[in-house]
N, C-alpha and C positions, 0 to 999 in steps of 0.2 A: 529108304523105307522098306523096313519088308517083316511080312510074320516068320516069326522063325519058330509056328506051328503047333505054341501053347497058350496060345490064344495073345502073347504080348508083340508089340511091337515096336521094332527096333530102325531109331535112324543113322544113318552113317553119320559115322566116326566116332558110335557111342557103343556101350559093352554097356549089363546089365551091373555091374560092380564097378567096374573105374570111377576113376575119376571125371566127372561131367556126364558120365554118364548113370544110368539108373534109375531112370527117365522114369520107366512101367512101374518099379520097384516102389518110389519116393512120392511119386503123385495122390496113390490109394489112402494109405498112409496120413497128407494133407488134408484130403478131403474125408476122412473121417474124425478127423481131425475138428475141421470148420461143422460139418456137422454135427461131434458131440457139442462145440462153440454153442451152437446158435438153437441145439437143445436144449442148453443149457439156459439161453435166457428166452425161450421160451417162456419154459419150464416155470423159472422164475418172475416172470410177465403173470403165468395162468396164478401162480400162489400167490400176488402182490389182489390182484385183479378178486380169489375169494377172500383172503382177509377180509379186503375191503366189502365185499357181497357178507359174510356171515358174522362184522359186528355192525352191519344196515338188519341183516333179516335175520341176527339169534339172537339170545333170548333175550338178550343186552339190547341188540333195536328192535326186538317186539314190543318188551318193554318204555321204546321210548313214542313207540307208535301209539302205542296205548295211554301212555303219558299224556300227551298231543293230541289226541283222538275226545280225552278225556273235560282239554283247558273248556271251562266257560266262553263264549260269545265276551272280547274285551269289550268293555264300555268306553264311547266315544271322551278321550281325552286331547290334549294340548302334548305337546312336548319340546325338551329343552335337549341341546345335544347330551348333556350327562345323563338324563333320564333317561333315550333314547337308546344310551351305553346300555347300558340293566338289560337291556332284552336282546339279548348275542345268542341266542340258546347253549351260554356255559352258563352264569350264573343262572338267569330264570329257561326254563323249560319256553317259553312263549318265546320269537323270534320278529322282532320288528326292524322293517327299514324306511328312509325316505326316498321320498325320488320329486322333485320342482317342488317342496313345500309342503310333501302331505305324505303321511306317515300309513304303510300298510301294515298288516300282520300276516308277516308272511310261513309260519309254523305250521302251517301243514302243505308247503314247499321246505320242509326241512333238509331232505337230504341233498335240494341246492343250495338254499343258503346256512344249512346250519354248519356246526364249528369243520366239521370230517369233509364237507361238501365243494361246490367248484366253485361257488360265489360268498362263501363260510366270510371272507373279507368283509361283505358291505352288511352283514349282521349285527346292527345296533348301527347305522350309522346312518349320514345322507350320503343313498349310492351315485347321488345325481352325476359327477364331475364322470363319475367312474363310467355309468354307462353312457352317457355323450359323448365321452375319449375309449371309449374298449378295453379301456387298464383296467386290466382285475392286482394292478402293485397298491401297495397302501398307501405309496406316494401321489396318487392323486383322488386320498380322499384329507378331506381337511379334518384337524383336529378342532379350527373354531366355525361359525355360521359363514355359508358359503355361498354370496349370493350369486353366482352361477354369472356378474357382467362379463365375463373376459370370454366367457365363451361364442364361438360367433353363430350364423340363425342356422346350417345347419347341422349346428351340435346340437344347440336350443331345440330347435327340430327332434335331434333325437328324444334327449328332456320327455317333451310333450309324448314322442312316440313311446316311450317306454312308461311313462304313468297313462295312456288311455289302457296299457296291457298288464298292467300291476291295478286296476280299477277293476276290471273286468276279472282276471282270477283271484282276486285277493281282498280281506277288506279291508276297505278304507279305518284308522279307529284316531284321527285327524292331526292333527298341522305339526311341521316343526315349526316352533315359538324361534326369534328374531331374538339379541339378544336387547332385553330393558321391556321384551313381548310380552304384553299380561296370556294367560290361557282363558281361553272361553270357559263360559259357563254352559254347560250343552243340559236339557232337559231329558226323560227318556223319549221322549215324542220326537226331538232331533235324534237319537242315539241310533230312530227304527232307520230314518232315513237320508240319503247322502248330503256330509252338510261339506261346502267346497268353500267354506268362507270367503278366501286371502289366495286370491292367485297370482 
């Protein structure tokens, strides 16, 4: 290995242009190609983030936020699974989800639970099983009433913890009805206090 005086290092048995040689000339081109590829990936990721941000905070995003802010507080009522599905943030600007038999209005968290949000899969659905198992796949959600009876003790404790977090952060709007169960009749007075009739 020797420095030939022009800043390039030569190893024994290699020459600048011969077969097996050219190491100094090829290395910068390979590095440059790698750098250009990495730069392209970073720019693509930045562009994707910008598009998401622009969608949420641009004219449409601002309109959505003002629409959400203008929604009146929802009156207390109970929901069947079919009724709950209407409140997915796409068909209706209001977003509801159920946890452990309780229905919460998570509209103010639309950046998380809206159609484009990371937890949008839970919008208009019973999210209990997905939250208990930390699964964001559609397979974790049931299309029929889920009594959660197959969950273990740790998973059920997780569901209860999620329920408490939702109670602290979002408005409780009613219960998720079991098949054949009749909805409760709420008075205006009951509507103003936390009604947790069914455990």
